[in-house]
C-alpha positions as CSV (number, residue, x, y, z in Angstrom):
1,M,62.5,-11.6,3.4
2,R,64.0,-11.8,-0.1
3,R,61.0,-9.7,-1.4
4,T,61.8,-7.0,1.2
5,S,65.4,-6.9,0.1
6,R,64.4,-6.4,-3.6
7,I,62.0,-3.6,-2.5
8,S,64.7,-1.8,-0.5
9,L,67.2,-1.9,-3.3
10,A,65.5,0.8,-5.4
11,P,65.9,3.7,-2.9
12,T,69.5,2.6,-2.2
13,L,70.4,2.9,-5.9
14,A,68.6,6.2,-6.0
15,T,70.7,7.5,-3.1
16,W,73.9,6.4,-4.8
17,A,72.9,8.0,-8.1
18,A,72.1,11.2,-6.3
19,V,75.6,11.2,-4.7
20,L,77.4,10.2,-7.9
21,W,75.6,12.8,-9.9
22,H,77.4,15.7,-8.3
23,P,81.1,16.3,-8.7
24,A,83.4,15.1,-5.9
25,S,84.3,18.7,-5.0
26,Q,80.6,19.4,-4.0
27,A,79.9,16.2,-2.0
28,Q,80.7,17.7,1.3
29,D,79.9,21.4,1.3
30,S,76.1,21.7,0.5
31,K,73.5,21.5,3.3
32,P,70.5,21.1,0.9
33,E,72.2,18.1,-0.7
34,R,72.5,16.5,2.8
35,E,68.8,17.1,3.5
36,I,67.8,15.5,0.2
37,T,70.0,12.5,0.9
38,E,68.5,12.1,4.4
39,A,65.0,12.4,2.9
40,L,65.7,9.7,0.4
41,E,67.1,7.4,3.1
42,N,63.9,7.9,5.3
43,T,61.7,7.2,2.3
44,G,63.6,4.0,1.7
45,E,63.1,2.9,5.3
46,R,59.3,3.5,5.0
47,I,59.1,1.6,1.8
48,D,60.9,-1.3,3.5
49,L,58.3,-1.2,6.4
50,V,55.4,-1.3,3.9
51,G,57.0,-4.1,2.0
52,A,57.4,-6.1,5.2
53,K,53.8,-5.5,6.2
54,L,52.6,-6.6,2.7
55,G,54.7,-9.7,3.0
56,E,53.2,-10.6,6.4
57,L,49.7,-10.0,5.0
58,G,50.5,-12.3,2.1
59,D,51.7,-15.0,4.4
60,R,48.7,-14.6,6.6
61,A,46.4,-14.9,3.6
62,L,48.1,-18.1,2.5
63,E,47.6,-19.5,6.0
64,L,43.9,-18.5,6.0
65,L,43.2,-19.8,2.6
66,P,41.8,-23.2,3.8
67,L,39.7,-21.5,6.4
68,L,38.4,-19.1,3.8
69,G,37.2,-22.0,1.7
70,V,35.5,-23.5,4.7
71,A,33.8,-20.2,5.5
72,L,32.5,-19.8,1.9
73,A,31.2,-23.4,2.1
74,V,29.3,-22.6,5.3
75,V,27.7,-19.5,3.7
76,L,26.8,-21.5,0.6
77,V,25.2,-24.3,2.8
78,S,23.2,-21.8,4.8
79,W,21.9,-20.2,1.6
80,L,20.9,-23.5,0.2
81,L,19.2,-24.5,3.5
82,A,17.3,-21.2,3.6
83,R,16.1,-21.7,0.1
84,L,15.0,-25.2,0.8
85,L,13.1,-24.4,3.9
86,T,11.4,-21.1,2.6
87,G,10.9,-22.1,-1.0
88,G,7.3,-23.4,-0.3
89,D,4.5,-23.0,2.2
90,W,4.8,-26.4,3.8
91,L,6.7,-24.9,6.8
92,F,4.3,-22.0,7.3
93,R,0.9,-23.6,6.5
94,W,-0.2,-23.0,10.1
95,I,-0.1,-19.2,9.6
96,Q,-3.5,-18.3,8.1
97,N,-2.7,-14.7,7.2
98,R,-1.0,-14.5,3.8
99,F,0.9,-11.3,4.8
100,L,2.2,-12.8,8.0
101,R,3.1,-16.0,6.2
102,D,5.3,-14.1,3.7
103,L,6.8,-12.0,6.5
104,A,7.7,-15.2,8.5
105,R,9.2,-16.7,5.3
106,H,11.5,-13.7,4.7
107,F,12.5,-13.5,8.4
108,T,13.4,-17.2,8.5
109,R,15.5,-16.9,5.3
110,I,17.4,-13.9,6.6
111,T,18.0,-15.6,10.0
112,I,19.4,-18.7,8.4
113,I,21.7,-16.8,6.0
114,G,22.8,-14.4,8.7
115,T,23.7,-17.3,11.0
116,G,25.8,-18.8,8.3
117,V,27.6,-15.5,7.8
118,L,28.3,-15.1,11.5
119,V,29.7,-18.7,11.7
120,A,32.0,-18.0,8.7
121,L,33.3,-14.8,10.3
122,E,33.9,-16.7,13.5
123,L,36.0,-19.2,11.6
124,L,38.0,-16.4,10.1
125,D,38.5,-14.8,13.6
126,A,36.7,-11.6,12.4
127,T,34.2,-11.2,15.3
128,A,35.4,-7.7,15.9
129,L,34.4,-6.9,12.4
130,V,30.9,-8.3,13.2
131,G,30.5,-6.0,16.2
132,A,31.6,-3.0,14.3
133,A,29.2,-3.9,11.4
134,L,26.3,-4.4,13.9
135,G,27.0,-1.1,15.5
136,A,27.1,0.7,12.1
137,A,23.9,-1.2,11.1
138,G,22.1,0.1,14.2
139,V,23.1,3.7,13.5
140,I,22.1,3.3,9.8
141,G,18.8,1.7,10.8
142,I,17.9,4.6,13.0
143,A,18.7,7.1,10.2
144,V,16.8,5.0,7.6
145,G,13.8,4.7,10.0
146,F,13.6,8.5,10.2
147,A,14.0,8.9,6.5
148,F,11.4,6.3,5.5
149,R,9.0,6.8,8.4
150,D,5.9,7.1,6.2
151,I,6.8,4.0,4.2
152,I,7.3,2.0,7.4
153,E,4.1,3.4,8.9
154,N,2.1,2.4,5.8
155,Y,3.8,-1.1,5.8
156,L,2.9,-1.7,9.5
157,A,-0.6,-0.4,8.9
158,G,-1.0,-2.8,5.9
159,L,0.1,-5.6,8.2
160,L,-2.5,-4.7,10.9
161,L,-5.3,-4.2,8.3
162,S,-4.6,-7.7,6.8
163,M,-4.9,-9.1,10.3
164,R,-8.0,-7.2,11.3
165,R,-9.6,-7.3,7.8
166,P,-12.2,-4.6,8.2
167,F,-13.3,-5.1,4.6
168,S,-13.1,-7.8,1.9
169,P,-12.5,-7.7,-1.8
170,N,-15.5,-6.2,-3.7
171,D,-16.9,-4.5,-0.6
172,F,-18.4,-1.1,-1.1
173,V,-16.8,1.1,1.6
174,S,-16.4,4.8,2.5
175,I,-13.1,5.8,3.9
176,D,-13.0,9.5,5.1
177,G,-15.7,10.3,2.6
178,E,-14.0,8.5,-0.3
179,E,-16.3,5.8,-1.6
180,G,-15.6,2.8,-3.8
181,K,-15.3,-1.0,-4.1
182,V,-12.2,-2.6,-2.6
183,V,-9.9,-4.0,-5.3
184,R,-6.9,-5.0,-3.2
185,L,-4.8,-4.2,-0.2
186,T,-1.0,-3.7,-0.9
187,S,1.8,-3.2,1.5
188,R,1.6,0.6,1.0
189,A,-2.0,1.5,0.0
190,T,-5.6,0.3,-0.3
191,V,-6.9,0.4,-3.8
192,L,-10.6,1.3,-4.4
193,L,-12.7,1.4,-7.6
194,T,-15.0,4.3,-7.5
195,L,-18.6,4.3,-8.9
196,E,-17.2,6.3,-11.8
197,G,-14.7,3.5,-12.6
198,N,-11.6,5.4,-11.3
199,H,-8.8,3.9,-9.3
200,L,-8.4,5.4,-5.8
201,R,-5.2,4.7,-3.8
202,I,-5.4,5.6,-0.1
203,P,-2.3,5.1,2.1
204,N,-2.7,2.3,4.6
205,A,-1.8,4.6,7.5
206,K,-4.7,6.9,6.6
207,V,-7.0,3.9,6.2
208,F,-6.0,2.4,9.6
209,K,-6.7,5.7,11.4
210,A,-9.8,6.6,9.4
211,V,-13.5,5.9,10.0
212,V,-14.3,3.1,7.6
213,L,-18.0,2.7,6.6
214,N,-18.7,-0.7,5.1
215,Y,-21.9,-0.8,3.2
216,T,-21.5,-4.5,2.1
217,R,-20.7,-6.3,5.4
218,N,-24.4,-6.2,6.4
219,P,-26.5,-7.2,3.3
220,L,-29.5,-5.4,4.7
221,R,-29.5,-1.7,4.0
222,Q,-32.1,1.0,4.5
223,L,-33.1,3.4,1.7
224,H,-34.9,6.7,2.4
225,F,-36.2,9.7,0.5
226,E,-38.6,12.6,0.9
227,V,-41.7,13.4,-1.0
228,G,-43.4,16.8,-0.5
229,V,-47.3,17.0,-0.4
230,G,-49.6,20.0,-0.3
231,V,-50.4,21.5,3.1
232,K,-54.1,20.9,2.6
233,Q,-53.7,17.2,1.8
234,D,-54.6,14.3,4.2
235,L,-51.1,13.4,5.4
236,V,-52.3,10.1,6.9
237,E,-53.7,9.0,3.6
238,A,-50.5,10.1,1.8
239,Q,-48.4,8.1,4.2
240,K,-50.6,5.0,3.9
241,L,-50.6,5.1,0.1
242,G,-46.8,5.5,0.0
243,L,-46.3,2.6,2.4
244,E,-48.7,0.4,0.4
245,T,-46.7,1.2,-2.7
246,L,-43.4,0.3,-1.1
247,A,-44.9,-2.9,0.4
248,G,-45.9,-4.0,-3.2
249,M,-42.3,-3.8,-4.5
250,D,-40.5,-7.1,-4.8
251,A,-37.2,-5.4,-3.8
252,V,-38.5,-4.1,-0.5
253,L,-38.3,-6.5,2.5
254,D,-41.3,-7.3,4.6
255,Q,-39.1,-7.5,7.7
256,P,-38.2,-4.9,8.8
257,P,-41.3,-3.3,7.4
258,P,-41.2,0.1,5.6
259,F,-42.3,3.2,7.5
260,A,-42.9,6.9,6.9
261,L,-42.2,10.0,9.1
262,I,-43.1,13.7,9.0
263,Q,-40.1,15.5,10.5
264,Q,-40.8,19.1,9.5
265,L,-43.0,21.6,7.7
266,G,-41.7,23.1,4.5
267,D,-42.3,26.6,3.1
268,S,-44.9,25.4,0.6
269,N,-45.3,21.7,1.3
270,V,-45.0,19.0,4.0
271,P,-42.1,16.6,3.3
272,I,-42.9,13.0,4.1
273,R,-39.8,10.8,4.6
274,F,-40.2,7.2,3.5
275,H,-37.9,4.4,4.8
276,A,-37.6,0.8,3.5
277,W,-35.1,-2.1,3.7
278,V,-33.5,-4.0,0.8
279,D,-31.3,-7.0,0.5
280,Q,-28.1,-5.9,-1.3
281,S,-27.1,-9.5,-2.2
282,S,-30.0,-9.7,-4.7
283,T,-31.0,-6.0,-5.1
284,D,-29.2,-3.0,-6.2
285,F,-29.6,-0.2,-3.7
286,F,-29.6,2.7,-6.1
287,K,-32.0,1.0,-8.5
288,A,-34.4,0.1,-5.7
289,R,-34.4,3.7,-4.4
290,S,-35.0,5.1,-7.9
291,E,-37.9,2.7,-8.5
292,A,-39.5,3.4,-5.2
293,I,-39.5,7.2,-5.9
294,R,-41.0,6.6,-9.3
295,L,-43.7,4.3,-8.1
296,I,-44.8,6.6,-5.2
297,K,-44.8,9.6,-7.6
298,T,-47.1,7.7,-10.0
299,A,-49.3,6.6,-7.1
300,F,-49.7,10.1,-5.8
301,D,-50.5,11.4,-9.3
302,D,-53.2,8.7,-9.7
303,A,-54.7,9.6,-6.3
304,N,-54.6,13.3,-7.2
305,I,-52.4,14.0,-4.2
306,E,-50.8,17.4,-4.9
307,M,-47.0,17.6,-4.7
308,P,-46.5,21.4,-4.9
309,E,-43.1,23.0,-5.5
310,P,-41.8,26.5,-4.5
311,I,-43.2,29.3,-6.7
312,Y,-40.9,31.9,-8.2
313,R,-41.9,35.0,-10.2
314,L,-39.8,35.7,-13.3
315,Y,-40.0,38.9,-15.3
316,V,-39.1,38.4,-19.0
317,Q,-38.8,41.5,-21.2
318,Q,-38.8,39.7,-24.5
319,A,-39.6,36.2,-25.3
320,V,-37.8,34.4,-28.1
321,E,-39.5,31.4,-29.6
322,S,-37.4,28.5,-30.8
323,P,-38.5,25.2,-32.3
324,A,-38.5,22.4,-29.7
325,Q,-36.0,19.7,-30.3
326,E,-36.2,16.3,-28.8
327,S,-32.9,14.6,-27.9
328,V,-32.9,11.0,-26.8
329,H,-29.7,9.5,-25.2
330,P,-28.7,6.3,-26.9
331,A,-28.7,4.4,-23.7
332,A,-32.1,5.8,-22.5
333,G,-33.9,2.7,-23.5
334,A,-31.7,0.4,-21.5
335,L,-33.6,1.2,-18.3
336,E,-36.7,-0.8,-17.7
337,A,-39.4,0.1,-15.2
338,G,-39.3,-2.1,-12.2
339,D,-35.7,-3.1,-12.6
340,T,-34.1,-3.5,-9.2
341,A,-31.7,-6.3,-9.8
342,A,-28.2,-6.1,-8.4
343,D,-25.8,-4.1,-10.6
344,K,-22.8,-6.3,-11.4
345,R,-21.0,-3.9,-13.7
346,L,-18.5,-2.7,-11.1
347,D,-18.2,-6.3,-9.7
348,I,-17.0,-7.5,-13.1
349,Q,-14.3,-4.7,-13.2
350,V,-13.2,-5.5,-9.7
351,E,-12.8,-9.2,-10.5
352,A,-10.8,-8.3,-13.6
353,E,-8.5,-6.1,-11.5
354,R,-8.0,-8.8,-8.9
355,A,-7.3,-11.4,-11.6
356,A,-4.4,-9.3,-12.8
357,E,-1.1,-10.1,-11.2
358,G,-0.2,-7.8,-8.4
359,P,0.4,-7.7,-4.6
360,D,-2.7,-8.3,-2.5
361,L,-2.8,-8.8,1.3
362,L,-6.6,-9.5,1.5
363,D,-6.8,-13.1,2.4
364,E,-10.4,-14.4,2.2
365,E,-9.5,-17.2,4.7
366,A,-8.4,-14.8,7.4
367,P,-10.9,-13.9,10.2
368,Q,-12.9,-10.8,9.6
369,E,-13.1,-8.0,12.1
């Protein structure tokens, strides 16, 4: 209580100074002076109360100092225990999915540390503070959930995609019309590498709801194209010649065998639609299709099978002659006739992208959908 006495001494001196400042003849006759004196006395009383409260808090803090040390020790031990248990994968090796493994690790760490904090607050008799904090956290969580709804939705969609795994790294897929090879699956987006070499990021929520067409999951893929022949040609002979040409290609599989269909009549020709199957694990689909078209066109030319085109009449008033110039692209000689080997150019780029450090939720050990 000595501290309180020293604090209350200041307003008392101020009151005496205010009284002594005025002459003795004016000490009794002014009402404003009495009001000022009373106000100073009330202020002194309030300061005394504040000083008393501060003194009580100081004494309480000194009493709780040993418990505060114990509480800090409990929090430190819980933090060290969480770091020891979640520092490696030995405790979570039974979880095959990498994303779920990381999620379980973070949840375990937060649970252990949170338990230590709750025990420390219980030691300090601050459980009421815990209830208020949990209530405030619930309200804040609802507000944050509405504010970051898209982020949470993409995160949950990434979790479900990593569990279902509708595609694997380097798969050629089509997602809502967007085609490319899968580079990685992050917590927010699926990254594709298009055939033009561009990076395409699609939000996981959109991928989860979209129709996903995986061209790679089944190595067998059917190619098809149309070739128009003249209306006076023997269509059976044209079909037979085309199928023999396809059967002679190394890239075309014998089973299922190739086949040809006539589905309509054109304006100036009859389109024949040829179908064949290739194995994408050893054959590039686009190269095989291009080679099949080239070989059938050559076979039809050798057999004098007419492949007419629509005829248009153009009226030219004045013809201007210009010397013909031949331009050859530098890479034109890179293509060889009969080349149907699998194209690995994009595969090399995808492997380089995956080798770079970055988040990836596609676990090759997880079961495929």
